N, C-alpha and C positions, 0 to 999 in steps of 0.2 A: 354506801359503804365507801370509806376513803382509801386512798392508794396504798397507806401502810396496811390496812386489814387486807387488802387484796393480794398484796405481797406475801404476807403472813399466811393467808389461806392457800396461796399457791405453794408454799414452803411444805406445809403438813397437811393439805387436804381438808382442814377444818372450815366450816362454813360461818363460824361465829367469829367475832373479832374481840378478843380479850386484850385491850391495849396494854394492860399490866399483867397479864398471865405469865406467859413464858417469853416475855421479851426483855431486853437488856439494851437500853440505848437505841432501840428501833430495830435491833437484830434478832432473829428467832435462834433459840439455842441449837435446835436440831437442823438448822439450815445453814446460816452463814458463819456463825463463829466456830472456830475449830473445837472438835470435842477434846476433852481432857486426856483420854488416852493417846490420841493421835498427837497432842501437844507434848505428852510426856515421851513418846516414841521419837520425837525430833530433839526435845531438850535432854534427854539422858545421855545420848552419844557425844553432844556438844559439852556436856558436863566432864564426861571422861577425857575428851581431848584437852580441855582447859586444865583439868587436874594433871594430866601428863605433862603439859606445858610448863605448869608450876615446878613439877619435880625436875624436868630437863633443864630448865633455866637455872635452878639452884645447883644441879650437878656440874654444869658447864659454865658456871659465872666466871671462872677465871679466864676462860678462853673468849668470852663475849665482851664487847666494850661496854662501857657504863651506860652508854645511851641505848644499846640494843638490849642490855638486860633491863633497864628501866621500862623500856617500851613493852617487852614481852611478858616480863614477870609482874610489874605493877599494874599493867594495863589488863593483862590475863587475870590477874587476882581480883581487879575490881569488876570486870565482867563476870568471873565466877562467882563472886559474891552476890552480885545481883541475880544471876541465874539460880542460885542455891535458893533465894528468897522466893522466886517464881516457882520452883520446885516444891517448896513447902506449901505454898498457897494452893498449887494445883492437888497436892496430896493431903490438903488439911483434913478432909473427912476421914482418911485412913488414920491419921495421926490422932484425931479426936476419938475415934472408936477404940483405938488400942492403947492409947496412953492416958485418956481421961474418961474412964468408964462411968457410967451413971450409978 
């Protein structure tokens, strides 16, 4: 048994090594990679903070310098867009079940 199989067996207690079973780039889903719900619990508050950042920078754009506005509004918007895409990817099974019924 090679090292990867031993690591996988250690993570979930299995005796067999399924190299392509529940592995993804050498990491076991239930061991090393963060679970979807845990990732969403971290991601969702970050999305809220970034959305509040967008609204706040628009409301106070007159009082902010152009450089500060650009940094917070445009930079925050780019990060927000990227994290929204990650949010959709993490929730794709729910989206598929509710919006694309068989």
